[in-house]
C-alpha positions in Angstrom: 14.9 124.3 15.8 13.8 122.6 18.9 17.7 122.8 20.8 17.4 118.6 20.6 20.5 117.1 19.5 20.1 115.5 15.7 20.2 111.9 15.7 19.8 109.3 13.4 16.1 107.3 13.2 16.9 103.6 14.6 14.7 102.5 11.1 17.4 104.4 9.1 20.2 102.6 10.8 19.0 99.3 10.0 18.3 100.3 6.5 21.9 100.9 6.3 22.8 97.9 8.0 20.9 96.0 5.7 22.1 97.9 3.4 26.3 97.2 3.5 25.3 93.6 4.4 23.4 93.0 0.9 26.6 94.9 -1.0 29.2 92.1 1.1 26.8 89.2 0.2 26.9 90.4 -3.5 30.6 90.5 -3.7 31.6 87.0 -1.8 28.9 85.7 -4.0 30.5 86.9 -7.4 33.9 85.8 -6.2 32.6 82.3 -5.3 30.8 82.1 -8.9 34.2 82.9 -10.4 36.1 80.7 -8.3 33.6 78.1 -9.4 34.1 78.9 -12.9 37.6 79.1 -13.2 38.0 76.3 -10.6 40.6 75.7 -8.0 43.4 73.6 -6.6 42.0 73.0 -3.3 38.2 71.8 -4.5 39.7 69.9 -8.0 38.8 69.5 -11.0 34.5 68.5 -11.4 33.8 64.7 -11.2 33.1 63.0 -14.9 30.0 63.2 -16.3 27.2 60.6 -16.2 25.9 59.3 -19.4 23.1 57.6 -20.8 22.6 54.4 -23.1 19.7 52.3 -23.7 18.2 49.1 -23.6 15.3 48.4 -25.6 12.8 45.9 -25.1 10.3 44.3 -27.8 7.7 41.9 -26.0 3.9 41.6 -26.0 2.1 43.9 -23.7 -1.2 44.4 -25.3 -4.9 42.2 -25.0 -4.4 38.8 -24.4 -0.2 38.5 -24.2 -0.1 41.2 -22.1 1.2 38.9 -18.5 3.4 37.2 -20.5 5.3 40.9 -22.1 4.7 42.5 -18.6 6.6 39.8 -16.8 8.9 40.3 -19.7 9.3 43.7 -19.3 9.5 43.3 -15.2 12.3 41.0 -15.3 14.7 43.4 -17.8 13.5 46.4 -15.5 15.2 44.0 -12.6 18.6 43.7 -14.4 18.8 47.0 -15.3 17.7 48.4 -11.9 20.8 46.3 -10.9 23.1 47.4 -13.4 22.3 50.7 -12.2 22.7 50.5 -8.9 26.1 48.2 -9.1 27.5 50.5 -11.2 28.1 47.8 -13.7 28.8 49.8 -17.0 31.2 52.4 -14.9 30.4 56.4 -16.1 27.2 54.9 -17.8 23.7 54.7 -16.8 20.9 52.2 -18.7 17.0 53.6 -19.4 14.9 51.4 -20.8 12.7 51.8 -23.7 9.6 49.3 -23.9 8.1 48.7 -27.1 4.8 47.0 -27.8 5.3 45.0 -30.8 1.4 43.5 -30.0 3.0 39.9 -30.9 2.0 41.0 -34.6 4.5 42.1 -37.8 3.2 45.5 -38.3 4.0 45.9 -34.4 7.2 44.3 -34.6 8.5 46.4 -37.5 7.1 49.9 -35.8 8.8 48.7 -32.7 12.1 47.8 -34.8 11.7 51.1 -36.6 11.7 52.8 -33.0 14.8 51.4 -31.5 16.4 51.6 -34.8 16.5 55.5 -34.5 17.4 55.8 -31.0 21.2 56.2 -31.8 22.0 55.8 -27.7 20.0 51.8 -28.2 23.0 49.5 -26.7 21.0 46.4 -27.4 17.6 45.4 -27.7 15.9 42.1 -25.5 13.5 40.3 -27.4 11.2 39.5 -29.1 9.5 36.7 -27.9 7.4 36.0 -31.4 9.6 34.0 -33.9 7.1 35.7 -36.4 7.8 39.1 -35.4 11.5 38.2 -35.0 10.7 37.7 -38.9 10.1 41.5 -39.7 12.2 43.2 -36.8 15.5 41.7 -37.2 16.5 42.9 -41.0 15.7 46.6 -39.4 18.0 46.1 -36.4 20.8 44.2 -37.5 21.0 47.0 -40.5 21.2 49.0 -37.5 24.3 47.3 -36.1 21.9 46.8 -32.6 22.9 43.2 -30.9 19.9 41.2 -30.3 19.0 38.5 -27.4 16.0 37.6 -27.8 14.2 34.5 -24.9 12.1 32.5 -26.8 12.4 33.0 -30.2 12.9 29.2 -32.1 12.2 29.3 -35.6 15.3 27.6 -37.1 15.7 30.2 -39.9 16.7 32.9 -37.8 19.9 31.3 -37.4 20.5 29.5 -40.2 19.3 25.9 -38.5 17.1 24.8 -41.1 19.5 26.0 -43.9 21.0 23.4 -46.5 25.1 22.9 -46.3 26.9 25.3 -46.1 24.9 26.5 -43.3 24.9 30.3 -43.4 24.3 32.9 -40.5 21.5 35.6 -41.7 21.9 38.1 -38.9 25.0 38.3 -38.0 23.6 40.7 -34.4 21.3 37.7 -33.4 21.2 35.6 -30.1 18.8 33.8 -29.3 18.2 31.6 -25.8 15.9 29.1 -26.4 16.4 26.0 -29.1 14.9 25.4 -31.7 11.7 23.6 -33.3 14.2 21.3 -34.9 15.0 20.0 -31.3 11.2 20.4 -30.0 10.0 18.0 -32.8 13.0 15.7 -32.3 12.7 15.9 -28.7 8.7 15.2 -28.6 9.1 12.2 -31.4 11.6 10.6 -29.2 9.9 10.9 -25.8 6.6 9.6 -27.4 8.2 6.7 -28.6 10.9 5.7 -26.5 9.7 7.0 -23.1 6.1 6.5 -23.8 6.0 3.8 -25.6 3.7 4.8 -28.6 3.4 3.0 -32.1 0.8 4.5 -34.1 0.8 8.5 -33.8 -1.6 11.2 -35.3 -0.2 14.4 -36.1 -2.4 17.5 -36.0 -0.6 20.3 -38.0 -1.5 23.8 -36.9 0.6 25.8 -39.6 3.7 27.9 -39.4 2.0 30.1 -37.3 2.7 26.9 -34.2 6.4 26.1 -35.6 8.0 26.1 -39.0 7.5 22.8 -40.3 7.4 21.5 -36.3 4.1 19.0 -37.3 6.1 17.5 -40.4 9.6 17.1 -38.9 7.5 15.5 -35.3 6.4 12.7 -37.9 9.2 12.2 -39.5 11.3 12.3 -36.3 8.5 9.7 -35.0 8.8 7.3 -38.4 12.8 6.9 -38.0 12.6 6.1 -34.4 9.8 3.3 -35.6 6.5 4.5 -35.4 3.7 4.3 -37.6 2.2 8.2 -38.4 -1.5 7.1 -39.4 -2.1 10.9 -40.6 -1.0 14.0 -41.1 -4.0 16.5 -40.5 -3.2 20.1 -41.8 -5.5 22.8 -39.8 -6.0 26.8 -39.3 -4.3 26.4 -35.6 -5.2 29.8 -34.5 -8.8 29.3 -34.9 -11.3 27.1 -33.3 -13.4 25.9 -36.1 -16.1 23.5 -35.6 -16.2 21.6 -39.0 -12.0 21.3 -38.8 -12.8 19.7 -35.5 -14.8 17.2 -36.4 -13.0 16.1 -39.6 -10.2 15.6 -37.6 -12.0 13.5 -34.5 -13.5 11.0 -37.5 -9.8 10.6 -39.2 -8.8 9.9 -35.6 -11.9 7.6 -35.0 -10.9 5.6 -38.2 -7.3 5.6 -37.8 -7.1 4.5 -34.2 -3.9 5.8 -33.1 -2.7 5.8 -29.4 -1.3 9.2 -29.4 -2.4 12.4 -30.7 0.6 15.1 -31.6 -1.1 18.5 -31.1 0.6 21.6 -32.9 -2.0 23.9 -33.0 -2.8 26.9 -30.3 -4.8 26.2 -27.2 -8.6 27.2 -28.8 -8.3 24.3 -31.5 -6.7 21.9 -29.2 -8.9 22.7 -26.2 -11.9 22.0 -28.9 -10.7 18.6 -30.0 -9.8 17.2 -26.8 -13.4 18.1 -25.8 -14.4 16.7 -28.9 -12.8 13.2 -28.5 -13.8 12.8 -24.7 -17.4 13.2 -25.7 -17.1 10.8 -29.1 -14.0 9.1 -29.1 -11.6 7.5 -29.7 -10.5 7.7 -26.6 -6.3 8.5 -27.1 -3.8 10.3 -25.4 -2.3 14.1 -26.8 1.3 15.3 -26.6 1.1 18.8 -27.6 3.3 21.5 -28.6 3.8 24.7 -26.5 0.7 26.5 -28.4 -0.6 24.2 -25.9 1.2 25.2 -23.0 -1.6 27.9 -21.6 -3.8 28.2 -18.5 -6.7 28.2 -21.2 -6.3 25.2 -22.5 -6.8 22.9 -18.5 -9.4 25.8 -18.2 -11.2 25.1 -21.5 -11.0 21.2 -21.0 -11.5 20.9 -17.7 -11.1 16.6 -16.4 -10.8 15.7 -20.2 -7.1 16.9 -20.8 -5.9 15.3 -17.8 -3.2 13.7 -17.9 -2.4 15.6 -21.4 1.5 16.1 -22.3 2.6 19.5 -23.3 6.6 20.5 -24.4 8.2 23.6 -23.8 11.7 24.8 -25.1 12.7 26.6 -21.5 12.2 25.0 -18.3 9.9 26.2 -15.4 12.6 28.5 -12.4 11.4 25.2 -10.1 13.7 23.7 -11.9 16.3 25.7 -12.3 19.1 25.5 -9.6 20.6 29.3 -10.0 17.2 31.0 -10.1 16.6 31.3 -6.7 18.2 34.8 -6.5 16.3 36.2 -9.4 13.2 35.0 -8.5 13.3 36.2 -5.4 14.0 39.5 -6.5 11.0 39.5 -8.5 8.7 38.1 -6.5 9.7 40.8 -3.6 8.9 43.4 -6.0 6.1 42.6 -8.3 4.5 40.2 -5.7 0.8 42.2 -5.9 -1.7 40.5 -7.6 -2.7 43.0 -10.4 1.2 43.2 -11.6 1.6 46.7 -10.7 4.7 48.6 -10.4 5.4 52.1 -8.7 8.9 51.7 -8.9 8.8 50.8 -13.2 10.8 54.2 -14.1 10.6 53.8 -17.4 11.5 56.3 -20.2 8.6 58.5 -20.9 9.3 57.4 -24.8 8.8 53.6 -23.7 5.7 52.4 -25.8 3.4 50.5 -23.4 -0.1 50.5 -23.4 -0.7 49.3 -20.1 0.3 47.1 -17.2 -1.3 43.5 -18.0 -1.3 41.2 -15.0 2.2 40.1 -13.9 3.4 36.7 -14.4 0.1 35.6 -13.7 0.0 35.5 -10.2 -3.8 34.2 -10.2 -2.8 31.3 -12.6 -0.6 29.2 -12.5 0.4 29.3 -16.2 1.3 32.9 -15.6 -1.0 34.4 -17.9 -1.9 33.2 -22.4 1.5 31.9 -23.5 2.5 33.7 -27.1 3.1 30.3 -28.1 5.7 28.4 -29.4 9.1 30.0 -28.9 10.4 27.1 -28.2 7.8 25.7 -29.8 6.1 27.3 -31.9 6.7 30.5 -31.0 3.6 32.2 -30.2 3.0 34.9 -32.5 0.6 34.9 -34.6 -1.9 38.1 -34.6 -4.9 35.5 -33.6 -2.9 34.3 -30.7 -0.3 31.9 -28.5 1.7 29.5 -30.8 3.2 31.3 -33.8 6.9 31.8 -32.2 7.3 32.7 -29.0 7.6 30.8 -26.1 6.0 32.8 -23.4 6.1 30.2 -21.0 2.6 29.8 -19.6 4.1 28.7 -15.9 4.8 25.4 -14.7 1.8 25.7 -11.9 3.8 23.4 -9.7 2.6 23.1 -6.5 2.0 19.4 -7.0 5.3 19.0 -7.8 7.6 17.9 -10.2 8.2 14.2 -9.4 5.4 12.6 -10.2 6.1 9.6 -13.1 5.4 10.1 -16.8 1.9 9.0 -17.6 2.4 5.6 -19.6 6.2 5.8 -19.4 7.8 2.8 -20.1 10.8 3.2 -17.9 13.3 4.1 -20.0 15.9 6.5 -18.6 16.6 8.2 -21.4 15.2 8.7 -25.2 18.2 9.4 -26.4 18.9 8.6 -30.0 20.8 9.9 -33.1 24.4 9.9 -32.2 24.0 10.3 -28.6 23.0 14.6 -28.9 20.2 14.1 -26.4 20.4 14.2 -22.5 17.8 13.7 -20.8 17.2 13.7 -16.5 14.0 13.1 -14.9 12.9 15.7 -12.3 14.3 16.4 -9.2 11.9 14.8 -6.4 11.5 18.2 -4.8 8.4 19.8 -4.6 8.7 23.5 -6.5 7.6 26.5 -4.3 4.0 27.9 -5.6 5.6 31.6 -5.1 8.5 30.2 -7.2 6.7 29.0 -10.3 4.0 31.5 -10.5 7.0 33.5 -12.4 6.3 32.3 -16.5 10.0 30.8 -17.1 10.2 33.4 -20.2 11.0 35.9 -17.7 14.0 34.2 -16.2 15.2 34.1 -19.6 14.4 37.8 -20.3 16.2 38.1 -17.3 19.2 36.7 -18.7 18.9 38.0 -22.1 19.8 41.6 -20.7 22.2 40.5 -18.6 24.3 39.0 -21.7 23.5 42.3 -23.2 24.7 44.6 -19.9 27.7 42.2 -19.2 28.7 43.0 -22.8 28.2 46.9 -22.7 30.3 46.7 -19.2 33.1 45.6 -21.1 32.8 48.0 -24.2 31.3 51.2 -22.6 33.9 52.7 -20.6 35.7 55.8 -21.4 33.8 56.1 -24.7 31.8 59.2 -25.4 28.4 58.1 -26.8 27.1 55.3 -28.6 28.7 54.9 -32.1 28.6 52.0 -35.2 32.1 50.9 -33.7 30.3 50.9 -29.9 27.8 48.5 -31.5 30.0 46.4 -33.1 32.1 45.6 -30.3 29.1 44.8 -28.1 27.6 42.7 -30.6 31.3 41.2 -30.3 31.4 40.5 -26.3 27.9 38.8 -26.5 28.9 36.3 -28.9 32.2 35.8 -27.1 30.7 36.0 -23.4 29.7 33.0 -20.9 28.3 33.1 -17.2 26.1 31.7 -14.9 22.5 32.9 -15.4 19.5 32.3 -13.6 18.5 29.6 -16.5 21.8 28.3 -15.9 25.6 29.0 -17.9 24.8 31.7 -20.7 26.8 31.5 -23.7 25.7 31.2 -27.6 27.5 29.1 -30.2 28.8 30.8 -33.6 25.7 31.0 -35.1 23.5 32.6 -32.0 22.2 29.5 -30.4 22.4 28.8 -26.8 25.2 26.2 -25.8 22.7 24.4 -23.7 19.3 24.5 -25.4 16.4 23.1 -23.3 13.1 21.0 -23.3 10.9 20.3 -20.7 7.8 17.6 -20.4 4.4 19.1 -18.7 1.4 17.5 -17.5 -1.5 18.3 -17.1 -2.7 17.4 -13.3 -5.9 19.4 -11.4 -5.8 21.7 -14.0 -2.2 23.0 -14.0 1.0 22.0 -15.6 3.5 20.4 -13.4 7.2 19.6 -15.2 7.5 15.6 -14.9 11.2 16.2 -17.7 13.8 18.3 -18.2 15.9 17.4 -21.0 19.5 19.3 -21.7 21.2 19.4 -24.2 24.7 18.4 -24.2 27.1 21.8 -24.9 27.0 22.3 -28.2 
């Protein structure tokens, strides 16, 4: 030994200190873990678990109909996000399941099957197309799922066309659109009593453009004293040149003072151009299959002052829509329709973004047709079962006089069932009417379902058969001020105050000239 005193090397001392500290930390962690597992009076019980339910959406999100479907998706997303942020359903968070129904029966069947198989679904917004609805509703109704469509117009969906006594075919189904019965009746009253037309020819594009819409119009026009010079049945989803020429030849022989056209925009545009070139010179009143930016786009000046009807009102005509419109445009004001905050669930079937609400088109992109009115559902294009609402254009204002109007204040008749209000003398904001009307109706459809769920889900652990049944009942009994007006349903699932709007084509834009609101049922 060297005689030096024995010492512990510094690194060994440090190691010993760390080893002791580590042991102490392990002990403390174990104690904390036991305390958390057992709970303690000081900390209180853990907070309630947040459960998740699903709101389904069926809409066309592909190809030509993507702009309308995207606008609807955006509106429903807005309603869901508001409900989640405001705690509309305490203890629950709502997610979306977005299903592209392709605006075709096969797409509707697939979408309905996917939603019915999801046990967390509390309701479905859509479909937009009546043709799709006829396929989807049996599946959704059998699953007990509440369905609120913003745009279906086919009368049979709520038994409106059934013989007495009326029966309701789908107990879980509701809609915010009027029916083809209303569309035909009001169009005929407008043609005869407001426009003063007495010789009317009818072009019938078939059931994809409104169930018996053309026939109903002809019958109503005749009842009001007009002469129906002829009814010409065509393939309304195509634009066959030989059919167009044949109809034009008949019109030159009949010499009507108005042609009522219930087809898609493609056939109507080709017919309008043929009449402009070869005659006769005649006014055109179209169903909502013509309510599409392609119609004035393809006809140019030939369609100036043509009229179309739609079973919805533009946002500029909806006094209560301001808050919705501001929120929608604030979030989706980009022109390419993208939405970085979508937050749709991974199970959503959404092939593409599309263009939102047609920012570059006053009509808001292709309409799926008729839902109000024909309801556009045909796989070939608009006009078969869904009012997607091409949009009102609108910067020219909605206060212009009716074309060739007789000066009558109201085409009401038939027992006072029609209430008509002229458009207010206010120029609508272009930033409002770029939003397709169907988006506002989809927003209210979603809110009707979410409000109903808010009265049913709190205190429940899951979505079962009884829960779904209670939501259906709550939707039917609910009533609230929505973006589109007073939202509520009658005993059949139809809206309390359906709307019809007449638009004029002015400078290749659809401008609202008259809004008809039915008296509450």
